[in-house]
C-alpha positions in Angstrom: 237.0 93.8 145.1 237.1 90.6 143.1 234.6 87.2 143.1 234.2 83.4 144.1 237.2 82.5 144.0 236.8 79.6 141.2 239.0 76.2 140.2 240.8 75.3 137.5 238.8 72.5 136.4 235.6 75.9 136.4 237.7 78.4 134.5 238.9 75.0 132.0 234.8 74.4 131.6 234.7 78.4 131.2 236.9 78.0 128.3 235.4 75.3 126.6 232.0 76.8 126.7 233.0 80.3 125.2 236.5 79.6 123.6 235.2 77.2 119.8 233.1 80.1 119.2 235.8 82.6 120.1 238.7 80.6 118.1 236.3 81.2 114.7 235.9 85.1 115.2 239.5 86.0 116.7 241.4 83.5 114.2 243.2 81.2 117.0 243.3 83.9 119.8 241.0 84.8 122.2 242.4 88.0 123.5 242.1 91.7 123.9 242.0 93.9 120.1 243.7 97.0 119.7 242.7 100.2 117.3 244.3 103.0 116.9 241.1 105.5 116.5 237.2 105.1 115.2 238.5 105.6 111.6 241.1 102.3 112.0 239.5 99.2 109.1 241.2 96.4 110.9 239.4 93.6 110.6 238.5 92.0 114.3 241.0 89.3 113.5 244.1 91.6 112.5 243.5 93.8 116.1 244.1 90.9 117.8 246.9 90.2 116.3 248.6 93.5 117.4 247.6 92.9 120.9 249.8 89.4 119.9 252.8 91.3 118.2 252.9 94.3 121.0 253.3 91.6 123.7 255.8 89.6 122.1 258.0 91.6 120.9 258.8 92.4 124.5 259.8 89.3 124.9 262.8 89.6 122.5 263.2 86.0 121.8 266.0 84.8 119.6 266.5 81.2 117.5 266.3 78.0 119.5 265.2 79.0 123.0 262.0 77.6 125.3 259.0 79.4 125.6 255.7 78.2 128.2 253.1 80.1 127.0 250.9 79.6 129.8 247.4 80.1 129.5 248.0 79.2 125.5 244.4 79.2 124.1 243.9 77.8 121.2 246.9 77.7 119.9 247.9 80.9 117.6 250.1 82.6 119.3 252.9 80.4 119.7 251.8 78.8 116.5 253.4 82.2 115.8 256.1 82.1 116.6 257.7 78.6 116.4 257.1 80.1 112.5 258.3 83.2 112.8 261.4 82.9 115.3 262.5 79.9 115.5 261.7 79.3 119.4 260.3 75.8 121.2 256.8 77.2 122.9 255.0 74.7 125.5 251.1 75.8 125.1 249.8 74.9 128.6 245.5 76.0 129.4 243.5 74.2 131.9 241.0 74.4 128.7 240.8 70.5 127.6 239.5 72.6 123.8 242.2 74.3 123.7 244.5 71.8 123.5 243.2 69.8 121.5 242.7 72.7 119.5 246.3 73.9 119.6 247.7 70.9 119.1 246.5 70.5 115.2 246.9 74.0 115.1 250.3 73.5 114.9 250.7 70.3 113.3 249.1 71.6 110.6 250.8 74.6 110.2 254.3 72.7 110.2 255.3 73.2 113.6 254.2 70.6 115.5 258.7 69.3 115.9 258.4 73.5 117.7 255.2 74.0 119.4 253.8 71.6 122.5 250.9 71.7 123.9 249.6 70.3 127.0 246.6 70.5 129.8 248.3 72.0 132.7 247.4 73.8 135.8 250.8 77.1 136.1 249.0 77.3 139.9 251.4 74.0 140.3 254.2 73.1 137.1 255.1 70.0 136.7 258.8 71.6 134.9 262.1 71.9 136.6 263.2 75.1 138.4 265.1 77.0 135.4 263.2 75.4 132.5 262.5 78.2 130.4 264.1 81.4 128.6 261.4 83.4 128.6 257.6 82.8 129.8 254.5 84.3 128.0 251.2 85.1 129.8 248.3 86.9 127.5 245.3 87.8 129.6 245.6 84.7 131.2 247.1 85.5 134.9 243.7 87.7 136.5 242.3 84.3 135.9 244.6 82.4 138.4 243.1 81.9 142.1 245.9 83.2 143.7 248.2 85.6 141.9 251.0 86.2 144.1 251.3 81.9 143.4 251.7 81.8 140.2 254.2 84.4 140.0 256.2 82.5 142.0 255.2 80.0 140.2 256.8 81.6 136.7 259.6 82.8 138.5 261.0 79.3 139.5 260.7 77.3 136.2 262.5 80.6 134.6 265.8 80.7 133.7 268.2 83.8 135.4 268.0 86.2 132.8 264.9 84.5 131.6 261.6 86.8 130.5 258.4 87.6 131.0 255.8 89.1 129.6 252.2 89.9 130.3 249.0 91.8 128.9 246.2 92.1 131.4 243.3 93.9 132.9 243.8 96.9 134.9 241.2 99.3 136.9 241.5 102.8 135.8 239.1 103.3 138.6 236.5 101.8 141.3 233.6 104.5 140.7 230.4 102.2 140.1 231.8 99.4 142.1 228.8 96.8 140.7 229.5 97.7 136.4 233.3 96.1 137.6 231.6 93.2 139.8 229.7 92.3 136.5 232.7 93.1 134.1 235.3 90.3 136.2 232.6 87.3 136.9 231.7 87.8 133.1 235.5 86.8 132.8 236.0 84.4 135.9 238.6 87.1 136.9 239.7 86.9 141.0 241.7 90.5 141.2 241.8 93.3 139.3 245.4 95.5 139.7 246.3 98.4 138.9 249.4 99.3 136.3 251.0 99.8 139.5 249.6 96.5 141.7 250.3 94.7 138.4 254.1 96.0 139.4 254.5 95.8 142.7 253.3 91.9 142.6 256.2 91.4 139.9 258.7 92.8 141.9 257.4 91.4 145.5 257.6 87.7 143.4 261.5 88.7 142.1 261.3 90.0 139.3 262.4 93.4 138.4 259.9 95.8 135.9 262.0 96.6 132.8 259.2 97.7 130.3 255.3 98.9 131.0 252.2 100.8 129.0 248.8 101.5 129.3 247.3 101.3 126.7 243.4 100.6 127.9 241.9 104.0 125.5 242.9 101.2 122.2 241.8 97.7 123.9 238.8 98.1 125.9 237.3 102.0 124.8 237.1 100.9 121.6 234.9 97.6 122.6 232.4 99.7 121.1 234.6 98.5 117.1 234.6 95.5 118.7 230.8 95.0 118.6 230.8 96.7 115.4 233.3 94.5 114.0 232.0 91.0 115.6 229.1 91.5 113.4 230.5 92.2 110.5 231.6 87.6 110.8 228.6 86.7 112.8 225.6 85.4 110.1 228.8 82.9 109.3 229.3 82.3 112.4 226.7 81.8 113.2 226.0 79.5 110.6 228.9 76.7 112.0 227.5 76.9 116.1 224.0 77.7 115.9 221.9 80.3 116.6 221.0 79.0 120.1 224.9 79.1 120.5 225.5 81.7 119.8 222.6 83.4 121.6 224.0 81.5 124.5 228.0 83.3 123.8 226.5 86.3 123.9 224.5 86.4 126.8 227.9 84.7 128.9 229.7 88.3 127.4 227.3 91.1 128.7 228.9 91.4 132.0 232.4 92.1 129.5 230.4 95.6 128.8 229.5 96.5 131.7 232.0 99.4 132.8 232.6 102.4 131.8 235.3 102.5 128.2 237.2 104.5 131.4 237.3 102.0 134.7 238.6 99.5 132.3 242.5 100.0 131.6 244.6 97.1 129.5 248.6 96.7 131.3 251.6 95.2 128.8 254.3 94.9 131.7 257.7 93.0 130.9 259.7 91.7 133.2 263.7 89.8 134.4 264.8 86.5 136.0 267.5 88.1 138.5 271.3 87.6 136.7 272.0 85.9 140.1 
């Protein structure tokens, strides 16, 4: 299952169009949310921050380390890591909007010396072998035209013993493939692996799997909670971007909601480049 392979420029345009409104809704982070149950009163920003913490905590970061944020979005996650752990973060993205917004955010947060963002394609990184101590990939790898190639690049730029943590969607049921195809097209996904397939691809790239979890029911399974939380801020966001922009954003997002909530999972996987 898959869609026509996009080029990086197409993915960049996709995020240039979506990220300004997503940035406003989610306070600098364009990834998913996490609610414990239907009675969870967390705001959308709080629910999104939970995913950030759940994924980044698995990296075990130490002050002074150099982190690659592969597909960094508008920069809030990287800025938070620099501020909390004292790590250096290099963020890369194919979205010109995200590069500019992320560097502005780092400067305004006082971590401009630690967090730097650049336009780049993680299919062919400019960085030498063994540059980074850790790699973070929050919902970015499935946009790669060749997932196995990008995993090989991330492996290359990690030092021996370096860590990788990723989060992304997973396939939980092949029922109703038309709904799945709409979901993938909406997010520009090229693949939709199961958790087992994610682990297999990482191992094939040379990584040793150290931890993994499937938290789809509290992530995609809470899409009704997302709609409820987003509507709380819709008027505020529409006042900034205009009703026409909001209508276009909503139209582009329809496919995201097409699958049943039990068809789409959400995986967090942590792995290590062997010390050899």
